[in-house]
FIFILUM-316338 format. One record per atom (N, C-alpha, C): residue number from 1; x, y, z. Coordinates in steps of 0.05 Angstrom, whole numbers. Atoms other than C-alpha are relative to their C-alpha. Layout:
<marses>
   num       xx       yy       zz
   NUM        X        Y        Z
...
</marses>
This chain:
<marses>
   num       xx       yy       zz
     1       -7      -20       20
     1     -497       67     -358
     1       27       13        7
     2      -25      -12       -8
     2     -440       98     -318
     2       23      -19       -4
     3      -21       20        4
     3     -401       33     -320
     3        7       -2      -30
     4       -5        2       29
     4     -409       30     -396
     4       17       23      -10
     5      -14      -24        8
     5     -384      101     -404
     5       30       -2       10
     6      -28        3      -10
     6     -323       87     -360
     6       16      -20      -16
     7      -14       21       16
     7     -307       23     -400
     7        8       12      -28
     8       -6      -13       26
     8     -311       64     -465
     8       24       18        2
     9      -22      -18       -4
     9     -265      117     -438
     9       26      -15        4
    10      -23       16       -5
    10     -217       64     -413
    10       11      -13      -26
    11       -8       12       26
    11     -217       30     -481
    11       13       20      -18
    12      -12      -20       16
    12     -202       95     -516
    12       28        7        9
    13      -27       -6      -11
    13     -144      110     -470
    13       20      -22       -7
    14      -18       23        7
    14     -115       40     -481
    14        8        0      -29
    15       -6       -2       29
    15     -121       48     -556
    15       20       21       -6
    16      -19      -22        4
    16      -85      115     -553
    16       28       -8        9
    17      -26        9      -10
    17      -30       85     -511
    17       14      -19      -19
    18      -12       20       19
    18      -20       27     -559
    18        8       13      -26
    19       -6      -13       27
    19      -23       70     -622
    19       26       16        2
    20      -24      -17       -3
    20       29      120     -597
    20       25      -17        6
    21      -23       17       -6
    21       74       66     -568
    21       10      -14      -24
    22       -8       14       25
    22       73       27     -633
    22       13       19      -20
    23      -13      -19       18
    23       89       90     -672
    23       29        5        8
    24      -27       -4      -10
    24      150      100     -628
    24       18      -23       -9
    25      -15       24        9
    25      173       29     -644
    25        5        1      -30
    26       -2       -2       29
    26      160       39     -719
    26       21       21       -8
    27      -19      -21        7
    27      202      103     -718
    27       28       -8        4
    28      -28        7       -6
    28      264       72     -688
    28       10      -25      -13
    29       -9       26       13
    29      264        4     -724
    29      -19       -8      -22
    30       16       12       22
    30      241      -27     -789
    30       -1      -30        2
    31        0       29       -4
    31      252      -97     -762
    31      -28      -10        7
    32       27       10       -4
    32      185     -132     -769
    32       -2      -19       24
    33        1       18      -23
    33      203     -184     -717
    33       -3       15       27
    34        2      -17      -25
    34      213     -130     -663
    34      -28       12        2
    35       27      -13       -1
    35      148      -96     -683
    35      -22      -21        7
    36       21       20       -6
    36      107     -161     -682
    36        3      -11       29
    37       -5        9      -27
    37      140     -183     -617
    37      -12       20       20
    38       11      -22      -18
    38      120     -116     -585
    38      -30       -4        1
    39       29        3        0
    39       48     -127     -607
    39       -9      -26       14
    40        6       26      -12
    40       49     -200     -585
    40       -1        2       31
    41       -1       -3      -29
    41       69     -181     -514
    41      -25       15       10
    42       24      -16       -8
    42       13     -129     -509
    42      -25      -18       -2
    43       23       17        3
    43      -39     -178     -536
    43       -1      -22       21
    44       -1       21      -20
    44      -16     -233     -489
    44       -8       11       28
    45        6      -12      -26
    45      -21     -187     -428
    45      -30        6        2
    46       29       -7        0
    46      -91     -162     -447
    46      -17      -26        1
    47       15       25        0
    47     -115     -233     -462
    47        1      -14       27
    48       -3       12      -26
    48      -88     -259     -397
    48      -18       14       21
    49       16      -14      -19
    49     -122     -204     -358
    49      -30       -5       -4
    50       28        6        6
    50     -189     -215     -393
    50       -7      -29        9
    51        6       28       -7
    51     -185     -290     -383
    51       -3       -3       31
    52        1        2      -29
    52     -169     -284     -308
    52      -25       14       11
    53       23      -16       -9
    53     -222     -230     -299
    53      -27      -15       -4
    54       25       13        7
    54     -276     -272     -332
    54       -3      -28       13
    55        2       27      -10
    55     -259     -339     -300
    55        4       -3       30
    56       -4        4      -29
    56     -238     -326     -228
    56      -26        6       15
    57       24       -2      -17
    57     -290     -330     -173
    57        0       27       14
    58        0      -26      -13
    58     -306     -258     -155
    58       -9        0       29
    59        8        3      -28
    59     -337     -282      -91
    59       23       -6       19
    60      -24        5      -17
    60     -267     -300      -67
    60       17       25        4
    61      -16      -24       -2
    61     -242     -229      -73
    61       24       -2      -19
    62      -24        0       18
    62     -174     -214     -105
    62       18      -24        7
    63      -18       23       -3
    63     -135     -279     -114
    63       28        8       -9
    64      -27       -5       10
    64      -59     -281     -125
    64        1        1      -31
    65        1        1       30
    65      -75     -299     -198
    65      -11       26      -12
    66       11      -26       10
    66     -118     -237     -208
    66       19       23        5
    67      -20      -21       -6
    67      -66     -193     -173
    67       23       -1      -20
    68      -22        1       19
    68      -12     -219     -219
    68       -8       10      -28
    69       11       -9       26
    69      -55     -207     -281
    69       -2       31        0
    70        1      -29       -2
    70      -67     -136     -257
    70       27       12        1
    71      -27      -10       -1
    71        6     -126     -241
    71       13        1      -28
    72      -12        0       27
    72       27     -147     -312
    72      -13       21      -17
    73       14      -21       16
    73      -26     -101     -341
    73       12       27        6
    74      -11      -26       -8
    74        1      -41     -302
    74       29        2      -10
    75      -28        0        9
    75       72      -61     -321
    75        3        8      -29
    76       -2       -7       28
    76       58      -53     -395
    76      -14       27       -6
    77       14      -24        6
    77       10        6     -390
    77       14       25       10
    78      -12      -24      -12
    78       47       55     -344
    78       24       10      -17
    79      -21      -10       19
    79      110       57     -389
    79      -10       12      -25
    80       12      -11       25
    80       66       69     -450
    80      -12       27        5
    81       10      -27       -6
    81       36      129     -414
    81       23       20       -3
    82      -23      -17        4
    82      107      158     -413
    82        4        6      -29
    83       -4       -2       29
    83      113      145     -487
    83      -22       19      -12
    84       22      -17       10
    84       45      177     -500
    84        5       30        5
    85       -5      -28       -7
    85       65      242     -465
    85       20       12      -20
    86      -20      -11       19
    86      127      250     -509
    86      -10        1      -29
    87        9        1       28
    87       95      228     -574
    87      -23       19       -6
    88       21      -19        3
    88       33      270     -564
    88       12       28       -1
    89      -13      -26        0
    89       77      329     -548
    89       13        6      -27
    90      -12       -3       26
    90      114      317     -613
    90      -22        6      -21
    91       22       -5       18
    91       47      315     -650
    91       -9       30        1
    92        7      -28       -3
    92       29      383     -622
    92       20       18      -14
    93      -21      -16       13
    93       96      410     -646
    93       -2       -3      -31
    94        2        4       29
    94       87      379     -716
    94      -24       16      -12
    95       23      -15       10
    95       18      409     -724
    95        4       30        2
    96       -7      -29       -2
    96       44      476     -699
    96       16        9      -23
    97      -16       -7       23
    97       97      476     -753
    97      -16        1      -25
    98       16        0       24
    98       46      458     -805
    98      -18       25       -1
    99       17      -25        0
    99        0      516     -783
    99       16       24       -7
   100      -16      -24        6
   100       57      566     -784
   100        8        1      -30
   101       -7        2       28
   101       78      542     -853
   101      -24        8      -18
   102       24       -7       15
   102        6      548     -878
   102       -6       30        0
   103        5      -29       -3
   103        0      620     -851
   103       20       16      -16
   104      -21      -16       13
   104       67      643     -878
   104        1       -3      -30
   105       -3        5       29
   105       65      611     -947
   105      -26       -2      -14
   106       26        3       12
   106       -9      602     -959
   106       -4      -28      -12
   107        2       27       10
   107        4      530     -977
   107       -3      -21       22
   108        2       21      -20
   108      -16      467     -940
   108       20      -22       -6
   109      -21       20        4
   109       45      423     -933
   109       -6      -25       17
   110        4       24      -15
   110       46      351     -909
   110       11        2       29
   111       -9       -1      -27
   111       55      339     -835
   111       29      -10        2
   112      -27        8       -2
   112      128      335     -816
   112        3      -28       12
   113       -4       27      -10
   113      155      265     -803
   113        9       -1       29
   114       -8        3      -28
   114      168      238     -734
   114       31       -1        2
   115      -29       -1       -5
   115      238      249     -706
   115        8      -25       16
   116       -9       26      -12
   116      275      185     -688
   116       10        4       29
   117      -11       -3      -26
   117      310      215     -628
   117      -21        5       22
   118       22       -4      -20
   118      243      235     -595
   118      -10      -27        8
   119        9       27       -6
   119      220      163     -600
   119       19      -15       18
   120      -20       13      -16
   120      286      139     -572
   120       -1       10       29
   121        2      -11      -27
   121      280      186     -512
   121      -24      -11       14
   122       25        9      -12
   122      208      166     -500
   122        2      -29        9
   123       -3       29       -7
   123      223       91     -501
   123       21       -4       21
   124      -21        3      -20
   124      286      100     -461
   124      -10        7       28
   125       11       -8      -26
   125      249      137     -405
   125      -22      -20        9
   126       20       20       -6
   126      192       87     -409
   126       12      -26       11
   127      -13       24      -10
   127      242       32     -395
   127        4        1       30
   128       -4       -3      -30
   128      252       60     -324
   128      -23      -11       15
   129       22       12      -15
   129      182       47     -298
   129       -5      -30       -7
   130        4       28        7
   130      179      -18     -337
   130       19      -18       17
   131      -19       16      -16
   131      242      -45     -303
   131       -6        2       30
   132        7       -3      -28
   132      219      -17     -236
   132      -24      -18        7
   133       24       16       -5
   133      152      -53     -241
   133        8      -30        0
   134       -9       28        1
   134      186     -119     -260
   134       15       -6       26
   135      -15        4      -25
   135      234     -112     -201
   135      -20       -1       23
   136       19       -2      -22
   136      176      -93     -155
   136      -16      -25        3
   137       16       25        0
   137      137     -156     -174
   137       17      -24       10
   138      -17       22       -6
   138      196     -203     -168
   138       13        2       27
   139      -16       -2      -25
   139      236     -176     -110
   139       -9       23       18
   140        7      -24      -16
   140      210     -107      -87
   140      -19       -5       23
   141       19        5      -21
   141      153     -135      -47
   141       12      -15       24
   142      -15       12      -22
   142      204     -172       -4
   142       24       16        9
   143      -23      -18       -6
   143      253     -114        2
   143       -6       14       27
   144        8      -10      -26
   144      238     -106       77
   144       20       20       11
   145      -17      -21      -12
   145      264      -43      110
   145       -8        5       29
   146        5       -6      -28
   146      272      -30      184
   146        5       30        4
   147       -1      -29       -5
   147      257       43      201
   147       -1        5       29
   148       -3       -5      -29
   148      278       68      269
   148       -4       29        7
   149        5      -27      -10
   149      253      129      307
   149        4        1       30
   150       -1       -5      -29
   150      267      158      375
   150      -18       24        7
   151       18      -21       -7
   151      211      199      406
   151        2        8       29
   152       -5      -10      -28
   152      218      242      468
   152      -26       14       10
   153       24      -11      -13
   153      161      260      515
   153        7        9       29
   154       -5      -10      -27
   154      162      302      578
   154      -14      -17       21
   155       17       14      -20
   155      107      261      612
   155        2      -31       -3
   156       -4       29        1
   156      133      191      595
   156       10       -9       27
   157       -9       10      -26
   157      139      152      660
   157       30       -9       -1
   158      -29        5        0
   158      212      144      679
   158        7      -29       -5
   159       -5       29        3
   159      207       68      681
   159        0       -8      -30
   160        3        7       28
   160      192       69      606
   160       20       15      -18
   161      -21      -13       15
   161      252      111      586
   161       17      -21      -14
   162      -15       21       16
   162      284       70      530
   162      -18      -23       -9
   163       19       22        7
   163      222       26      520
   163       -2       -1      -31
   164        1        3       29
   164      220       -2      449
   164      -25      -14      -10
   165       24       11       13
   165      162      -18      403
   165        7       -8      -28
   166        0        7       28
   166      162      -57      339
   166      -28        0      -10
   167       26       -2       13
   167      103      -40      295
   167        1      -14      -28
   168        4       11       28
   168       81      -83      235
   168      -29        5       -7
   169       28       -5        9
   169       18      -74      194
   169       -5      -13      -26
   170        8        8       28
   170      -21      -99      134
   170       15      -24       -9
   171      -13       25        9
   171        2     -171      129
   171      -12      -10      -26
   172       14        9       25
   172      -50     -189       75
   172        9      -27       -8
   173      -10       27        5
   173      -34     -263       79
   173      -12      -12      -26
   174       13       11       24
   174      -82     -278       21
   174       15        6      -26
   175      -16       -7       24
   175      -31     -247      -27
   175       26      -16       -1
   176      -26       12       -1
   176       29     -288       -5
   176        3      -25      -18
   177       -6       23       16
   177       62     -340      -50
   177       27      -13        6
   178      -27       10       -5
   178      133     -349      -24
   178        6       -2       30
   179       -3        4      -29
   179      141     -378       45
   179       28        7       10
   180      -28       -6       -8
   180      217     -371       47
   180        4       30        3
   181       -3      -30       -2
   181      214     -296       34
   181      -15       11       24
   182       16       -9      -23
   182      159     -286       86
   182       14       -7       25
   183      -14        8      -24
   183      199     -325      137
   183       24       18        5
   184      -22      -19       -3
   184      258     -279      123
   184      -10       26       13
   185       12      -24      -12
   185      213     -219      139
   185       -6       -3       29
   186        7        5      -29
   186      189     -251      204
   186       26       -1       16
   187      -25        1      -15
   187      261     -266      224
   187       11       28        5
   188      -10      -28       -3
   188      279     -193      211
   188      -15       15       22
   189       15      -12      -22
   189      223     -171      257
   189       11       -9       27
   190       -9       10      -26
   190      247     -216      312
   190       28       10        7
   191      -28      -10       -5
   191      319     -190      305
   191        0       27       14
   192        1      -27      -13
   192      295     -122      331
   192       -2       -2       31
   193        1        5      -29
   193      283     -153      400
   193      -12       23       16
   194       13      -22      -13
   194      235      -99      421
   194      -15       -9       25
   195       15        8      -24
   195      198      -97      487
   195      -28      -10       -7
   196       26        9        8
   196      130     -102      455
   196       -3        1      -30
   197        5        0       29
   197      103     -117      385
   197      -30        8       -4
   198       26       -9        6
   198       42      -81      357
   198       -7       -4      -30
   199        9        4       28
   199        4     -103      294
   199      -25       17       -4
   200       21      -19        4
   200      -42      -50      265
   200      -19       -7      -23
   201       23        7       16
   201      -91      -90      223
   201        5      -10      -28
   202        2       13       26
   202     -108     -126      158
   202       19      -25       -1
   203      -15       25        0
   203      -83     -196      172
   203       -6      -17      -24
   204        7       15       24
   204     -120     -224      112
   204      -11       20      -21
   205       14      -16       20
   205     -149     -197       47
   205      -30        0        3
   206       29        3       -2
   206     -219     -225       58
   206       -7      -22       19
   207        9       24      -14
   207     -223     -295       87
   207       20      -10       20
   208      -17       10      -22
   208     -196     -326      150
   208       19      -23       -9
   209      -16       23        8
   209     -171     -388      114
   209       25        8      -17
   210      -24       -9       13
   210     -121     -346       76
   210       25       -2       18
   211      -22        1      -20
   211      -79     -349      139
   211        9      -28        7
   212       -5       28       -9
   212      -80     -425      146
   212       29       -8       -5
   213      -27        9        6
   213      -13     -436      112
   213       22       18       11
   214      -20      -19      -10
   214       21     -379      148
   214        0        2       30
   215        1       -1      -29
   215        2     -389      221
   215       26      -10       12
   216      -25       11      -11
   216       64     -432      233
   216       24       18       -6
   217      -21      -20        4
   217      106     -373      207
   217       -3       22       20
   218        5      -24      -17
   218       74     -316      245
   218       -2       -6       29
   219        0        6      -29
   219       67     -353      310
   219       28        0       12
   220      -27       -2      -10
   220      142     -348      315
   220        9       28        7
   221       -6      -28       -7
   221      139     -272      324
   221        4        2       31
   222       -8       -2      -28
   222      171     -253      391
   222        2       29        9
   223       -5      -26      -14
   223      169     -194      439
   223        1       -5       29
   224       -6        7      -28
   224      195     -192      509
   224      -24        5       19
   225       21       -7      -19
   225      133     -160      542
   225      -27       -1      -12
   226       27        4       10
   226       76     -180      497
   226       -4       10      -29
   227        7       -7       27
   227       44     -175      428
   227      -30        8        0
   228       27      -10        0
   228      -19     -135      415
   228       -8        8      -29
   229        9       -5       28
   229      -62     -124      353
   229      -27       13       -1
   230       27      -11        6
   230     -123      -91      322
   230       -9      -11      -27
   231       11        8       27
   231     -167     -103      261
   231        3       22      -20
   232        0      -19       22
   232     -163      -70      193
   232      -25       -3      -16
   233       24        0       15
   233     -216      -56      142
   233       -4      -27      -16
   234        3       25       15
   234     -201     -121      103
   234       -8      -23       18
   235        5       23      -18
   235     -211     -164      165
   235      -30       -5        5
   236       29        3       -5
   236     -286     -153      166
   236      -15      -16      -21
   237       14       15       22
   237     -301     -190      101
   237      -18       16      -17
   238       19      -17       15
   238     -335     -130       70
   238        4        0      -30
   239       -6       -1       29
   239     -303     -140        2
   239       -5      -28      -13
   240        7       26       10
   240     -332     -210       -8
   240      -29       -2       -6
   241       29        7        5
   241     -397     -235      -38
   241       -7      -25       14
   242        7       23      -17
   242     -422     -281       17
   242      -26      -12       -8
   243       25       13        7
   243     -475     -333        3
   243      -22        7       19
   244       20       -8      -19
   244     -510     -315       67
   244       14       16       22
   245      -12      -18      -21
   245     -499     -265      125
   245       15      -16       21
   246      -12       16      -22
   246     -481     -321      174
   246       29       -7       -7
   247      -27        6        9
   247     -420     -340      132
   247       19       23        6
   248      -17      -23       -6
   248     -393     -270      139
   248        5        3       30
   249       -2       -1      -29
   249     -406     -271      214
   249       21      -21       10
   250      -18       22       -7
   250     -370     -338      221
   250       28        6       -8
   251      -26       -7       10
   251     -312     -315      179
   251       13       21       18
   252      -10      -22      -16
   252     -304     -252      221
   252       10      -11       27
   253       -8       12      -26
   253     -300     -294      285
   253       26      -15       -4
   254      -25       16        5
   254     -247     -339      253
   254       24       19       -4
   255      -22      -20        2
   255     -206     -277      234
   255        9        9       26
   256       -8      -10      -28
   256     -208     -253      306
   256       15      -23       15
   257      -14       23      -14
   257     -187     -324      329
   257       28       -3      -10
   258      -27        2       10
   258     -125     -320      284
   258       20       14       19
   259      -18      -16      -17
   259      -95     -267      330
   259        9      -16       24
   260       -7       17      -23
   260      -98     -314      389
   260       19      -23       -8
   261      -17       23        9
   261      -67     -371      348
   261       29        8       -4
   262      -27       -9        4
   262       -6     -329      332
   262       10       16       24
   263      -10      -11      -25
   263        0     -303      403
   263       -4       30        4
   264        5      -28       -3
   264      -29     -233      396
   264      -25        4       17
   265       24       -8      -15
   265      -77     -200      445
   265      -15       21      -17
   266       15      -17       17
   266     -130     -170      400
   266      -17       20       16
   267       14      -21      -14
   267     -157     -103      425
   267      -23        9      -18
   268       24       -8       14
   268     -229      -89      403
   268      -14       22       16
   269        9      -23      -16
   269     -243      -19      429
   269        6       -4       29
   270       -9        7      -28
   270     -204      -38      491
   270       27       13        5
   271      -27      -10       -7
   271     -142      -18      528
   271       13      -20       20
   272      -15       15      -19
   272      -88      -52      568
   272       21       19       13
   273      -21      -15      -13
   273      -40      -23      619
   273       26      -16       -1
   274      -26       12        0
   274       34      -38      610
   274       15       11       25
   275      -11       -9      -25
   275       70      -36      677
   275       30       -8        2
   276      -28        4       -6
   276      144      -29      696
   276        7       15       26
   277      -10      -12      -24
   277      172      -16      765
   277      -22       18       14
   278       21      -15      -13
   278      105        7      792
   278      -13       22      -16
   279       11      -20       17
   279       92       55      735
   279      -13      -13      -25
   280       15       13       22
   280       47       45      675
   280       -6       21      -23
   281       10      -15       23
   281       27       69      606
   281      -24      -15      -11
   282       24       11       10
   282      -39       57      571
   282        3       -6      -30
   283        1        9       28
   283      -43       17      505
   283      -28       -3       -8
   284       28        1        8
   284     -109       27      468
   284       -1      -10      -29
   285        4        9       27
   285     -135       -8      406
   285      -29        2       -7
   286       28       -4        9
   286     -197       10      367
   286       -5      -17      -26
   287        7       13       26
   287     -234      -26      311
   287        3       21      -22
   288       -6      -18       23
   288     -228        3      241
   288      -18       24        0
   289       15      -25        4
   289     -248       75      232
   289       13       14      -24
   290      -10      -13       24
   290     -240      104      162
   290      -19       22      -10
   291       17      -22       10
   291     -264      169      131
   291      -17      -11      -23
   292       18        7       22
   292     -325      152       90
   292       -9      -29        0
   293        8       29        0
   293     -329       77      107
   293        8      -13       26
   294       -6       19      -22
   294     -330       25      162
   294       11       15       25
   295       -8      -15      -25
   295     -328       71      223
   295      -10      -15       24
   296        7       17      -23
   296     -333       15      274
   296       14        8       25
   297      -16       -5      -24
   297     -280       41      321
   297      -14       20       19
   298       12      -16      -21
   298     -303       72      386
   298       22        9       19
   299      -22      -10      -15
   299     -249      115      416
   299       -7        4       30
   300        9       -5      -28
   300     -288      133      479
   300       -2      -27       15
   301        2       27      -12
   301     -303       59      493
   301       28      -11        7
   302      -26       10       -4
   302     -230       41      485
   302       14       16       24
   303      -13      -17      -20
   303     -211       99      533
   303      -14       -1       27
   304       14        1      -26
   304     -260       81      587
   304       19      -11       22
   305      -17        6      -24
   305     -224       78      655
   305       29        6       -4
   306      -26      -11        3
   306     -162      108      625
   306        1       29        9
   307       -1      -27      -11
   307     -140      172      660
   307       12       20      -19
   308       -9      -22       17
   308     -128      239      626
   308       31        2        1
   309      -29       -4       -4
   309      -57      242      655
   309       17      -24       -9
   310      -15       23        8
   310      -38      172      632
   310       15        5      -27
   311      -14        0       26
   311       14      166      576
   311      -14      -21      -17
   312       17       18       16
   312      -24      135      518
   312       11       -5      -27
   313       -7        9       27
   313       -7       95      456
   313      -25      -11      -12
   314       25        8       13
   314      -65       85      408
   314        6      -14      -26
   315       -1       14       25
   315      -70       33      353
   315      -27        4      -15
   316       24       -3       16
   316     -120       51      298
   316        9       -4      -29
   317      -10        9       26
   317     -114       21      228
   317        3       22      -20
   318        1      -20       21
   318     -133       80      184
   318        9       27       10
   319      -11      -26      -11
   319      -92      145      192
   319      -21       23       -2
   320       21      -21        1
   320     -154      186      172
   320      -13        4       27
   321       11       -1      -28
   321     -179      170      243
   321       16       21       16
   322      -16      -20      -14
   322     -121      210      271
   322       -5       28       -9
   323        4      -27       12
   323     -132      268      224
   323      -27       12        8
   324       27      -11       -4
   324     -207      274      236
   324      -10       -2       29
   325       10        4      -26
   325     -216      250      307
   325       20        1       23
   326      -18        5      -22
   326     -155      234      348
   326       18       24        7
   327      -21      -20       -6
   327     -104      290      341
   327      -11       24       15
   328       11      -23      -13
   328     -152      344      365
   328      -16       -8       25
   329       14        9      -24
   329     -182      302      421
   329       14       10       25
   330      -12      -11      -24
   330     -170      336      488
   330       10      -21       19
   331       -8       21      -19
   331     -158      269      521
   331       30       -6       -4
   332      -28        1        4
   332      -88      272      491
   332       12      -28       -4
   333      -13       25        8
   333      -64      210      454
   333       28        5      -10
   334      -27       -9        5
   334       11      217      454
   334       11      -12      -26
   335      -11       13       23
   335       29      166      401
   335      -21      -18      -13
   336       19       16       15
   336      -16      136      348
   336       14      -16      -22
   337      -12       18       19
   337        3       77      304
   337      -21      -10      -20
   338       19        7       21
   338      -32       64      238
   338       14      -14      -23
   339      -11       13       24
   339      -23       29      171
   339      -18        7      -23
   340       21       -3       19
   340      -74       18      116
   340        8       10      -28
   341       -5      -13       26
   341      -46       62       60
   341       19      -16      -18
   342      -21       14       15
   342       13       18       39
   342       18       19      -15
   343      -14      -19       17
   343       40       83       10
   343       -7       -5      -29
   344       10        8       26
   344        1       56      -50
   344       20      -21      -13
   345      -20       20        9
   345       61        8      -57
   345       16        9      -24
   346      -17      -11       21
   346       91       54     -109
   346        4       30        4
   347       -6      -27       -3
   347      125      120     -107
   347       31        4        0
   348      -28       -6        0
   348      192      154      -98
   348        8       10       28
   349       -9       -9      -26
   349      228      161      -31
   349       31        0        0
   350      -29       -3       -3
   350      299      188      -25
   350        3       17       26
   351       -1      -14      -26
   351      310      207       49
   351       15       27       -2
   352      -12      -26        0
   352      324      281       56
   352       -4       15      -26
   353        3      -12       26
   353      306      295      -17
   353      -28        0       -9
   354       28        1       11
   354      238      271      -39
   354      -15      -23       13
   355       18       21       -9
   355      179      232      -13
   355      -26        4      -13
   356       23       -4       16
   356      123      223      -62
   356      -14      -26       -7
   357       16       22       10
   357       67      175      -78
   357      -28       11       -6
   358       28       -9        5
   358       -3      183     -108
   358      -17       -2       25
   359       15        3      -25
   359      -26      162      -39
   359       -3       27       15
   360        1      -25      -15
   360      -11      232      -13
   360      -25       17       -8
   361       23      -16        9
   361      -71      259      -53
   361      -26      -11       12
   362       24       12      -14
   362     -118      214      -13
   362        2        3       30
   363       -4       -1      -28
   363      -87      214       56
   363       21       21        7
   364      -19      -21       -9
   364      -54      273       91
   364       24      -13       13
   365      -22       15      -12
   365      -13      224      132
   365        0      -27      -14
   366        1       24       17
   366        5      168       84
   366       23      -20        3
   367      -22       18       -4
   367       73      140      103
   367       21       14       18
   368      -21      -11      -17
   368      123      151      159
   368      -11       14       25
   369        6      -13      -25
   369      123      194      221
   369       -8       29       -4
   370       10      -27        1
   370       83      258      230
   370       -4       10       28
   371        4      -11      -27
   371       78      306      289
   371      -16       26       -2
   372       14      -26       -3
   372       29      361      308
   372       -5        5       29
   373        3       -9      -27
   373       29      398      373
   373        9      -21       21
   374      -11       19      -19
   374       71      345      408
   374      -13      -27       -1
   375       13       27        3
   375       27      287      385
   375       11      -12      -26
   376      -12       14       23
   376       55      235      337
   376      -18      -21      -12
   377       12       24       12
   377       28      186      287
   377       21      -12      -18
   378      -16       14       20
   378       68      134      250
   378      -18      -17      -18
   379       16       16       20
   379       37      106      186
   379       19      -20      -12
   380      -17       21        9
   380       70       40      173
   380       -7       -7      -29
   381        5        6       29
   381       78       23       98
   381       -9      -28       -5
   382       12       26        3
   382       56      -48      110
   382       22      -21       -4
   383      -18       23        4
   383       90     -116      112
   383       -6      -15      -26
   384        8       16       24
   384       51     -149       56
   384       -7       19      -23
   385        8      -15       23
   385       19     -125       -8
   385      -28       -9       -9
   386       28        6        8
   386      -50     -123      -40
   386       -6       14      -26
   387        8      -10       27
   387      -81     -110     -109
   387       23       -2      -20
   388      -24        3       17
   388      -14      -97     -143
   388       19      -19       14
   389      -17       20      -13
   389       31     -157     -129
   389       29        7        2
   390      -27       -9       -2
   390       93     -117     -117
   390        3       27       14
   391       -5      -26      -11
   391      125      -54      -91
   391       22       14      -16
   392      -18      -16       17
   392      159        1     -130
   392        7       26       16
   393      -10      -24      -14
   393      199       51      -88
   393      -11        4       28
   394       12        0      -27
   394      154       43      -27
   394        2      -28       11
   395       -7       27       -7
   395      183      -17        8
   395      -14      -10       25
   396       13       10      -25
   396      152      -63       61
   396       16        7       25
   397      -12      -14      -24
   397      166      -36      130
   397       -3      -15       26
   398        0        8      -28
   398      184      -58      200
   398        8       25       15
   399       -6      -25      -14
   399      181        2      247
   399        8       -7       29
   400       -9        2      -28
   400      220        6      312
   400        1       28       12
   401        2      -26      -14
   401      204       64      359
   401       11       -3       29
   402      -10       -1      -28
   402      243       79      422
   402      -11       25       13
   403       11      -22      -15
   403      209      121      474
   403       21       11       20
   404      -20      -13      -19
   404      252      171      513
   404      -15       21       16
   405       11      -20      -18
   405      236      214      572
   405       17       25       -2
   406      -15      -26        3
   406      254      288      563
   406       15        6       27
</marses>
């Protein structure tokens, strides 16, 4: 029943979007070819989405074909939402004028006609998200950015002064379609020449075999003193309809085996000590822990035999773990590295001016570096993409962190 109600509401919203958008087109042009072409594009996108939704194997999770159908749907709907806001606002104004006229004159006059310049403004502004989504699907998802931070700690061992970390996250290999572009991203990671490389989860969307065509790309990742990784929520196979429980168990083991194939030491509620000149820091990695779902990570198990006074770097996929468990833990985890949010793959970021994404309404720490009481978390925006096959304003990220001793 609830699903039916949601579908009805969704249908009504889409109808409103289409009606108002078509009214804007009718207002600015009488050319029937343009009007019919507008309708044809909308019909084609809806038909494609329905066809893909009804024919793809839901047991396989989100395929690149489904993601593209979803991406095209959002590309035509979001701009029409902009048009709706303007056109509905004009309707309120038109009815207000009619009401005032009726009160003052006692006569009921016809509703005032639509103003052409309002439709032009609405469609002009709608063109911005439309162009942004098209760019995001074609090129934005490969617009890799290297973000560099320098963090200073009083208790960092002297031997690790200047130690560099490259963090990557959320590969989501099941979404990839362009090997040349992904190779470019991998080469960019290697160009950072960091001491260690840390991967913070979600190597696949659902199934281990999604990585088969990409192992020969990602096994080229290099770091002078080692590569370490953890699991993300998508790595457990929880979003698949498995024929039997054993298939899910076997797939999970294959996902864990991928990390070894590409040269990463997978930490499953474990820690490793990194040593330089007789001094050491602790690197800890937990399984996925997310608010409200899949709380497999065991921080105490990962910290077993780690000392209170040790300098600690923690890898945990979901930043809500830091917010609800890690940051207030008296054991003192100096630096936490997470991913998961992707920054929702869409938003607005102008350094020093604005940083916004709908993701901020779900996660307190959703992208970039955060600090509380001398403890830091970096939420990597992700290397790959999922659900929406592109990125708009929130670009794929390679993080480089240099540790400095105060």
